[in-house]
C-alpha positions in Angstrom: 0.0 0.0 0.1 2.8 2.5 0.7 4.9 3.9 -2.1 8.5 5.4 -2.2 10.9 7.4 -4.4 13.8 5.2 -5.4 16.4 5.0 -2.7 18.9 7.6 -3.2 16.5 9.7 -4.9 17.0 13.5 -3.6 14.3 15.9 -2.8 13.6 19.6 -1.7 11.4 18.2 1.3 11.5 15.1 3.2 8.8 13.2 1.4 6.6 13.4 -1.6 3.3 14.3 0.3 0.6 14.7 -2.6 -0.2 13.7 -6.0 -2.2 14.7 -9.0 -5.6 15.0 -11.1 -7.7 14.0 -14.9 -10.3 15.2 -17.8 -14.1 15.4 -17.7 -14.5 16.5 -14.3 -13.2 19.3 -11.9 -13.0 23.3 -12.6 -11.7 24.9 -15.3 -10.0 28.3 -16.1 -6.9 29.8 -14.8 -6.3 31.5 -11.3 -4.6 35.0 -11.1 -2.0 35.1 -8.5 -0.8 38.1 -6.2 2.9 39.0 -7.0 4.0 40.5 -4.0 6.3 39.2 -1.3 4.7 38.6 2.3 6.1 41.8 3.6 3.8 41.6 6.8 5.7 38.4 7.9 8.8 40.3 8.2 9.7 41.5 11.9 11.5 44.6 11.1 12.7 45.2 14.7 15.2 42.0 14.2 18.3 43.1 11.8 18.5 41.3 8.9 22.3 41.1 9.6 21.8 39.3 12.7 19.1 36.5 11.8 17.7 36.9 8.4 15.2 34.1 9.0 13.3 35.7 12.0 13.7 39.0 9.9 12.1 37.5 7.1 9.6 35.7 9.0 9.3 36.9 12.6 5.8 38.8 12.4 4.3 35.6 10.9 6.0 33.2 13.2 4.7 35.4 16.4 1.2 35.2 15.2 1.0 31.7 13.6 -0.7 28.7 15.0 -0.4 25.5 14.1 -3.7 23.9 13.0 -4.6 20.6 15.3 -4.6 18.8 12.4 -1.5 19.6 11.3 2.4 18.6 12.3 3.7 21.7 10.8 2.7 25.2 9.5 4.2 27.4 6.9 4.8 27.9 3.2 4.9 24.3 2.1 1.8 23.5 4.4 -0.3 26.5 3.0 0.5 25.3 -0.6 -0.5 21.6 0.4 -3.8 22.9 1.6 -4.3 24.5 -1.8 -3.6 21.3 -3.8 -5.9 19.5 -1.3 -8.7 21.5 -1.9 -8.2 21.6 -5.7 -7.9 17.7 -5.7 -11.2 17.7 -3.3 -13.1 19.8 -6.0 -11.9 17.2 -8.9 -12.4 14.3 -6.9 -16.0 15.3 -5.7 -16.9 16.2 -9.0 -15.6 12.8 -10.4 -17.4 10.8 -7.5 -20.7 12.6 -8.5 -20.5 11.9 -12.4 -23.5 9.9 -13.3 -22.3 6.8 -15.1 -18.8 7.6 -16.4 -17.4 4.9 -18.7 -16.1 1.8 -16.6 -12.3 2.0 -16.5 -12.1 5.7 -17.4 -9.7 7.6 -15.0 -12.9 9.6 -14.0 -14.7 6.5 -12.9 -11.6 5.4 -11.2 -10.9 8.1 -9.2 -14.3 8.7 -8.2 -15.0 5.1 -7.3 -11.7 5.1 -5.3 -12.5 8.3 -3.3 -16.1 7.4 -2.8 -15.1 4.1 -1.4 -12.7 6.0 1.1 -15.3 8.4 1.9 -17.9 5.8 3.0 -17.2 5.8 6.5 -20.5 4.0 7.4 -19.4 1.1 5.2 -15.7 1.2 6.9 -17.0 1.2 10.4 -19.5 -1.7 9.6 -16.8 -3.9 8.2 -14.3 -3.4 11.4 -11.4 -5.9 10.7 -13.6 -8.3 8.3 -11.7 -7.2 5.0 -8.4 -8.7 6.3 -10.1 -11.8 7.5 -8.7 -13.9 4.6 -5.2 -12.4 5.1 -5.5 -13.0 9.1 -6.5 -16.9 8.0 -3.4 -17.1 5.8 -1.1 -16.1 8.8 -3.0 -18.3 11.2 -2.4 -21.4 8.8 1.4 -20.7 9.1 3.3 -23.7 10.7 6.8 -23.4 9.5 9.4 -20.9 8.3 8.5 -22.4 4.6 4.8 -20.9 5.5 6.2 -17.7 6.5 8.1 -17.4 3.3 4.9 -18.4 1.3 2.9 -15.9 3.2 5.0 -12.8 2.3 5.5 -13.7 -1.2 2.9 -16.1 -2.9 0.1 -14.6 -1.5 1.5 -10.9 -2.1 0.7 -11.4 -6.0 -2.9 -11.8 -5.0 -2.8 -8.8 -2.7 -3.3 -10.6 0.5 0.3 -11.2 1.6 1.5 -9.9 4.9 4.0 -7.2 4.9 7.5 -8.6 4.4 10.1 -8.1 7.0 12.5 -6.5 4.3 12.0 -4.1 1.6 12.2 -4.5 -2.4 11.7 -2.5 -5.4 12.8 -2.6 -9.0 15.1 0.2 -10.2 18.0 0.7 -12.4 21.1 -1.1 -11.5 23.5 1.8 -10.0 26.6 0.5 -11.9 24.6 -0.1 -15.1 21.7 2.3 -15.3 20.4 0.6 -18.5 19.3 -2.3 -16.8 16.4 -2.7 -14.3 17.3 -4.6 -11.3 15.6 -6.0 -8.4 16.7 -4.5 -5.1 16.6 -6.1 -1.5 17.0 -3.6 1.5 16.6 -3.7 5.2 13.0 -2.9 6.4 10.3 -4.6 8.5 10.1 -2.4 11.5 7.5 0.0 12.8 9.8 2.3 14.4 11.4 5.1 12.2 15.3 4.3 12.7 17.6 2.1 14.4 18.1 4.3 17.5 14.5 4.2 18.5 15.0 0.6 19.4 17.9 1.4 22.1 16.4 4.7 23.6 18.8 6.6 26.2 16.8 9.7 26.9 13.1 10.4 27.9 11.9 11.3 24.7 13.1 8.0 22.8 11.6 6.0 26.0 8.1 7.5 25.3 8.2 6.9 21.8 8.9 3.2 22.6 6.4 3.1 25.3 3.6 4.5 22.9 4.8 2.0 19.9 4.3 -1.0 22.8 0.8 0.3 23.3 0.1 0.4 19.7 0.8 -3.2 19.4 -0.9 -4.2 22.1 -4.1 -2.4 21.4 -4.0 -3.9 17.7 -3.6 -7.2 18.7 -6.4 -6.9 21.5 -8.9 -5.3 18.7 -7.7 -8.5 16.7 -9.3 -10.7 19.3 -6.5 -11.5 21.5 -7.0 -11.4 25.4 -5.4 -8.4 27.2 -2.5 -10.9 28.8 -1.9 -12.5 25.4 -1.5 -9.4 23.7 0.7 -7.9 26.1 2.9 -11.0 25.9 3.1 -11.0 22.4 4.1 -7.5 22.1 7.2 -8.0 24.3 8.0 -10.8 21.9 7.4 -8.6 18.7 9.8 -5.7 20.2 12.4 -8.0 21.3 12.3 -9.2 17.3 12.3 -6.1 16.1 15.1 -5.0 18.1 17.3 -8.1 17.0 16.5 -6.8 13.5 17.5 -3.1 14.2 21.0 -4.5 15.8 21.6 -5.7 12.3 20.5 -2.6 10.3 22.1 0.7 9.3 21.7 4.0 10.5 20.2 6.7 8.3 23.6 8.3 7.9 25.2 4.8 6.9 22.0 4.3 4.5 23.2 7.6 2.6 26.3 6.1 1.4 25.6 4.5 -2.3 28.8 2.6 -2.7 28.4 1.0 0.9 24.8 -0.1 0.2 25.5 -1.9 -3.4 26.0 -5.5 -3.5 24.9 -7.4 -6.6 24.6 -10.8 -6.2 23.5 -14.0 -8.1 20.3 -15.5 -6.8 22.4 -18.5 -5.5 24.8 -16.2 -3.7 21.7 -14.8 -2.1 20.4 -18.1 -0.8 23.6 -19.0 0.5 23.8 -15.8 2.3 20.4 -15.7 3.9 19.4 -19.6 3.2 16.2 -19.5 5.4 15.0 -16.6 3.5 14.7 -18.9 0.3 15.1 -16.2 -2.5 14.8 -18.6 -5.3 11.2 -19.5 -3.8 10.4 -16.0 -3.4 11.6 -14.9 -6.8 9.7 -17.9 -8.4 6.5 -16.9 -6.5 6.9 -13.4 -7.7 7.2 -14.9 -11.2 10.4 -13.6 -11.7 13.2 -15.0 -13.6 16.8 -13.2 -13.0 20.4 -14.1 -12.5 21.2 -11.2 -10.4 19.6 -9.1 -7.5 21.4 -6.1 -5.5 21.4 -6.6 -1.6 21.4 -3.1 -0.1 22.7 -4.4 3.4 23.7 -7.7 3.5 24.4 -8.1 7.2 20.8 -7.3 7.7 19.7 -10.3 5.5 22.3 -12.5 7.0 20.9 -11.8 10.6 17.1 -12.0 9.3 17.9 -15.7 8.0 19.4 -16.4 11.2 16.2 -15.1 13.3 14.0 -17.1 10.8 15.8 -20.0 12.5 15.9 -19.3 16.2 12.6 -17.3 16.6 9.7 -19.4 17.2 7.4 -19.4 14.4 4.3 -18.3 16.7 6.3 -15.0 17.4 6.5 -14.7 13.5 2.9 -14.8 13.2 2.3 -12.4 15.7 4.3 -10.1 14.1 2.8 -10.7 10.7 -0.3 -10.1 12.1 0.5 -6.9 13.6 2.0 -5.3 10.8 -0.8 -6.4 8.6 -3.2 -4.8 10.7 -1.1 -1.6 11.2 -0.4 -1.3 7.5 -3.9 -1.3 6.8 -5.1 1.2 9.5 -6.1 3.9 7.2 -8.6 1.8 5.5 -10.1 0.3 8.6 -12.7 1.2 11.1 -11.8 4.1 13.6 -10.6 1.9 16.6 -7.8 0.5 14.2 -7.1 4.2 12.9 -7.4 5.7 16.1 -4.6 3.4 17.7 -2.2 4.3 14.6 -2.9 8.1 14.9 -2.3 7.8 19.1 1.1 6.3 18.3 1.8 9.0 15.6 1.3 11.7 17.9 4.6 10.6 19.8 6.2 11.3 16.7 4.6 14.4 15.1 2.9 15.8 17.9 -0.3 16.3 15.6 -3.5 17.1 18.0 -6.3 15.8 15.9 -6.3 13.5 12.9 -6.6 15.1 8.9 -10.1 15.1 8.0 -11.6 11.9 6.1 -11.7 14.0 3.1 -8.1 15.1 2.9 -7.1 11.4 3.6 -9.2 10.1 0.8 -7.6 12.8 -1.7 -3.9 11.8 -0.3 -4.7 8.0 -0.8 -6.2 8.6 -4.2 -3.0 10.6 -5.4 -0.7 7.9 -4.0 -2.5 4.9 -5.9 -3.9 6.5 -8.9 -1.6 9.5 -9.2 -1.2 9.8 -12.8 -5.3 9.6 -13.5 -5.6 12.1 -10.8 -2.4 14.0 -12.1 -3.7 14.6 -15.7 -6.8 16.3 -14.8 -5.1 18.5 -12.1 -2.6 19.5 -14.8 -5.6 20.3 -17.2 -6.9 22.6 -14.6 -4.1 24.3 -12.9 -0.7 24.2 -14.6 -1.2 26.6 -17.7 1.3 26.3 -20.4 3.1 29.6 -20.1 4.1 28.3 -16.5 5.8 25.2 -18.2 7.5 27.6 -20.7 9.0 29.9 -17.9 10.3 26.8 -16.1 12.1 25.7 -19.3 13.5 28.9 -19.7 14.8 29.3 -15.9 16.0 25.6 -15.9 18.2 26.8 -18.7 19.2 30.2 -17.2 20.3 28.6 -14.4 22.1 25.4 -15.9 24.0 28.3 -17.5 24.8 29.7 -14.1 25.8 26.6 -12.9 28.5 26.0 -15.6 29.9 29.4 -14.7 30.4 28.3 -11.3 32.2 25.0 -12.3 34.5 27.0 -14.7 35.2 29.5 -12.1 36.3 26.9 -9.4 39.7 27.2 -7.9 39.8 23.8 -6.3 39.0 21.7 -9.2 41.2 20.7 -12.0 40.5 21.4 -15.8 40.2 17.7 -16.7 37.4 17.1 -13.6 35.5 20.5 -14.8 35.2 19.1 -18.3 33.7 16.0 -16.9 31.4 17.9 -14.4 30.2 20.4 -17.4 29.5 17.1 -19.5 27.2 15.7 -16.8 25.6 19.0 -16.1 24.7 19.5 -19.9 23.2 15.8 -19.5 20.7 16.5 -16.9 17.4 15.8 -18.3 14.5 18.4 -17.1 11.0 17.1 -16.5 8.7 19.7 -15.6 4.9 19.7 -14.8 4.0 16.3 -15.6 5.2 13.0 -17.6 5.2 12.9 -21.3 3.2 9.5 -21.0 0.5 8.5 -18.4 0.2 5.1 -16.7 -2.8 3.2 -17.7 -4.9 2.1 -14.7 -7.9 1.0 -16.8 -7.3 -2.9 -15.9 -7.6 -2.5 -12.4 -11.2 -3.4 -11.1 -12.2 -0.4 -8.7 -15.9 -0.2 -7.3 -17.2 1.8 -4.4 -18.1 -1.4 -1.8 -14.8 -1.7 -0.1 -11.5 0.5 -0.3 -9.6 -2.5 1.1 -10.5 -4.5 -2.1 -9.8 -1.5 -4.2 -6.2 -1.0 -2.7 -5.5 -4.5 -2.9 -6.5 -4.7 -6.7 -4.3 -1.7 -6.8 -1.4 -3.4 -5.1 -1.6 -6.5 -7.3 -1.3 -4.2 -10.3 1.5 -2.1 -9.0 3.7 -5.3 -7.8 3.1 -6.8 -11.5 4.0 -3.3 -13.4 7.2 -3.3 -11.3 8.3 -6.6 -12.1 7.3 -6.5 -15.6 10.0 -3.9 -15.9 12.5 -6.5 -15.2 14.4 -7.7 -18.8 13.1 -4.6 -20.7 14.7 -1.1 -21.4 14.9 1.4 -18.2 11.9 3.8 -19.2 14.0 6.9 -18.5 10.7 9.0 -18.9 9.3 7.6 -15.9 8.3 10.1 -13.0 8.3 9.1 -9.2 6.1 11.8 -8.1 2.7 12.7 -9.2 1.7 16.1 -11.0 0.3 17.6 -8.1 2.7 17.0 -5.7 4.5 20.1 -3.6 8.0 18.7 -3.8 10.8 18.2 -6.4 13.6 15.8 -6.7 16.9 14.7 -8.5 17.3 11.0 -9.6 20.7 10.2 -9.9 20.2 7.0 -11.7 18.6 8.8 -14.5 20.2 12.0 -14.1 17.4 14.1 -14.4 15.6 17.0 -12.1 11.8 16.8 -11.7 9.4 19.6 -10.7 5.9 18.5 -10.5 3.1 21.1 -11.2 2.4 21.2 -7.6 5.0 22.9 -6.5 4.9 25.7 -9.5 2.6 28.2 -8.1 2.7 30.8 -5.5 5.0 31.5 -3.6 7.4 29.5 -5.3 6.4 30.5 -8.7 4.4 33.7 -9.9 3.3 33.5 -13.4 3.4 37.2 -13.9 6.2 37.9 -10.9 9.2 39.8 -11.2 12.4 37.8 -11.5 14.0 38.5 -8.1 10.9 37.0 -6.3 10.8 33.6 -9.1 14.6 33.1 -9.0 14.8 33.6 -5.1 11.9 31.2 -4.7 11.6 28.5 -7.7 15.0 29.2 -8.9 16.6 28.3 -5.5 14.5 24.9 -6.2 16.0 24.4 -9.3 19.5 25.1 -8.3 18.9 22.8 -5.4 18.0 19.8 -7.3 20.4 20.3 -10.0 23.2 20.7 -7.2 22.3 17.2 -6.2 23.9 15.8 -9.1 27.0 17.2 -7.6 26.6 16.6 -3.7 28.4 13.7 -1.6 26.1 11.1 -3.1 25.4 12.4 -6.8 29.0 13.2 -7.3 29.5 9.3 -7.2 27.4 9.3 -10.2 28.1 10.1 -13.9 26.1 11.5 -16.4 24.6 8.5 -17.5 23.4 7.7 -14.2 25.8 5.0 -13.3 28.0 5.0 -10.0 31.3 5.6 -11.3 34.2 7.7 -10.2 34.7 10.6 -12.6 37.1 12.7 -10.4 40.7 12.8 -10.2 41.9 11.6 -6.6 43.2 14.9 -5.8 40.0 16.6 -6.9 37.9 14.2 -5.1 39.9 14.9 -1.8 39.5 18.6 -2.1 35.9 18.1 -2.6 35.4 15.9 0.6 37.4 18.4 2.4 35.1 21.0 1.4 32.0 18.8 2.2 33.5 18.2 5.8 33.3 21.8 6.3 29.6 21.9 5.7 29.2 18.8 7.8 31.1 20.8 10.9 29.0 24.1 10.3 25.5 22.5 10.5 27.0 20.2 13.3 27.5 23.5 15.4 23.4 24.6 15.1 21.4 23.7 18.3 17.9 23.2 17.5 16.4 22.0 20.8 18.0 22.4 24.2 21.1 20.2 23.9 19.9 18.5 20.7 22.2 19.6 17.5 22.0 19.0 13.9 23.3 15.7 12.3 25.7 17.6 10.0 26.6 14.2 8.2 23.0 13.0 7.9 22.0 16.5 6.3 25.2 16.9 4.1 23.8 16.2 0.7 21.0 18.6 1.2 22.9 21.1 2.9 25.4 21.2 -0.2 22.4 21.5 -2.3 20.9 24.3 -0.5 24.3 26.2 -0.3 24.9 25.7 -3.8 21.2 25.9 -5.1 21.0 29.5 -3.6 24.5 30.5 -4.7 23.6 29.4 -8.5 20.1 30.8 -8.6 21.5 34.3 -7.7 24.2 33.9 -10.5 21.0 33.1 -12.7 19.1 36.2 -11.5 22.1 38.2 -12.3 21.9 37.4 -15.9 18.4 39.1 -16.1 18.0 43.0 -16.8 15.9 43.4 -13.6 18.9 42.5 -11.6 20.9 45.3 -12.8 18.2 47.9 -12.3 17.9 50.7 -9.5 14.4 50.4 -9.1 13.0 49.8 -5.7 9.9 47.7 -5.0 8.2 48.1 -1.8 11.6 49.8 -0.7 13.8 46.6 -1.4 16.5 46.3 -3.9 16.4 43.5 -6.3 19.0 41.3 -4.6 17.3 42.2 -1.4 14.1 40.6 -2.9 15.9 37.9 -4.3 17.0 36.9 -0.8 13.7 37.5 1.1 11.8 35.2 -1.3 14.2 32.6 -0.5 14.1 33.1 3.1 10.1 32.9 2.9 10.3 29.7 1.2 11.2 28.2 4.6 8.7 30.0 6.5 7.3 27.6 9.0 6.6 26.4 12.3 7.0 22.4 13.6 5.8 20.7 16.4 8.7 19.8 18.7 8.1 16.2 18.4 8.0 16.0 14.7 11.4 18.3 14.8 13.2 15.6 16.9 12.1 12.9 14.6 13.2 14.7 11.6 16.7 15.6 13.4 17.0 11.7 14.2 15.9 10.5 10.5 15.7 13.0 7.9 18.2 14.6 5.9 17.0 18.1 5.4 17.7 20.5 7.8 15.2 22.5 9.7 14.0 25.8 7.8 15.7 28.2 9.8 19.0 26.8 9.0 18.3 26.3 5.3 18.0 30.3 5.4 21.0 31.2 8.0 23.2 28.2 6.8 23.5 29.3 3.0 23.2 33.0 3.5 25.9 33.2 5.9 28.1 31.6 3.5 27.2 34.1 0.6 29.1 37.4 -0.1 26.3 38.8 -2.2 23.8 38.5 0.8 26.5 40.3 2.9 26.5 43.1 0.4 22.7 43.3 0.2 22.3 43.5 3.8 25.4 45.2 5.0 26.3 42.4 7.2 29.8 43.2 9.0 31.9 41.8 12.0 29.7 41.0 15.0 26.5 40.6 13.3 24.9 37.3 13.9 24.8 36.4 10.1 28.7 37.2 9.8 30.9 34.3 9.6 34.9 34.9 9.0 35.9 34.7 5.4 38.0 31.9 6.1 35.2 29.8 7.6 32.6 30.3 5.0 32.0 27.3 2.9 31.7 27.5 -0.6 31.6 24.1 -2.8 29.5 25.0 -6.1 
């Protein structure tokens, strides 16, 4: 039921949150946008030279209240609300159509949306939609049965969640070949460290997780004593899995997480996992697979031998129920929501219509996205973005050519890779066809099962065929963007191409400071500590001289050190190594967007708008991109798991490294934004 980006894909935000829209239902026409910056958000009692984030956003921060159903509130959340309301208009319209053609996009998204909105049917069904799956788990009597349940039945949409992850995407060292990848997974807490809590916050999360497991097992029919006992066994099992897992920092290294093996070698590495049987059940015939974390799979094989089968059954049952919580009756949903509060601080759940919109987007995103684009993404927006990407690419080339730490031979290869980056704007050139999926209004669980089967077969069908380099991994209405190192492409969904990132009739200072920053950020990901390990074709291949790579690593270490010094909560510091790639992209993206802005006529005019110079408007637009407040619970979770820095540090970090910012706001020694020249970091 859960979708994800290709591992290693780099985004402007932590995750793809929303998706796309189709024809024959929904509004039409174009929306006029306000051109101005949010000048009222500023706190002019704060010197921009001391704290530019608070100067740009301080008045807004003092007044803003995070809505009860939100974990954060700010620029991105406001955009997400705008997109969600557009999707609701489309989906309400589609669900009300009279007898649309069977299998048509409007019929499918309308029926799927209606099945999730039918709270009466969902409440009456309780746990019954999962009964066959639970019966399959109950029939397990051996390790072989466990493997059968997580593989054979998956192809029919009934399988229990596997204690590992798998996906099909290009081979990291041969990007023209689709490869089946296996990677660590199967744990209910966000990262390894949560299983070994050392502070009160971590212990509170673990206690809440225990409560979730016990509640769901009790709701499934177990006695209170039995559920409590099995909860301890499940956590003990997951703790052993966590001990063999890598941390989020360790998972960022593409070289260390790439281990191609023959199927026979995987069988020998993890004999009880029975890879040959799993692949046969999938209907897949391959010679080679890629294992992300061999030690995890070796340990998992051992756990299949040493952990009693009844414990595995309880583990599978819990994760099956928990994985479907959003489509089950309120007792199950409420239990998961209560646990999520420990990680996010959200006060109340999202309204059902919002969850339904997001669910349709996740599962039928191209169908929904097609309508969204027709109604909300005008052709001039795409044309402007095409032009801006070209300008920012040209600016990036200037930066590479001017580097004083890189040799000419490496510069030539960097420029070659830069020129090869493919730009994808708004929406895909070809849309996925979901017409074969049976979708009705009676059961959202049955609908999602049919979609899961389609998705699994779609994924496995890629094997043995040429890589489709036109494929997108975000839906058009998504308020996000990403760089894919295996495709060497940058992707900007239509959802993010609206105010305050892009103003169709806006001035260049604002557009380059906002959406230009996003473009520069994603482009720089091709040259961060991860992306720099891939060549222009998307292959993990060294194209650096040894001396240049050493210099790059030294510059990157300075970025790590700079962000390690930022204190976010009390004594909780940022993890500079976890956020290294995103911080490199933030710094490079802002600097490159500024250079591109300087290539426009507007940048060199003396005209003041609202009392601000063109450069000041550029930096203010960039800072207001990150305007926002975050609940402390979510902020702590992000610090532990998210490769992106909190918004405040995405402003003060890059700007404190930029001489142009110093000139624009007269920053001098002793000011809060000032860093001595010798400590300012510039990579790209």
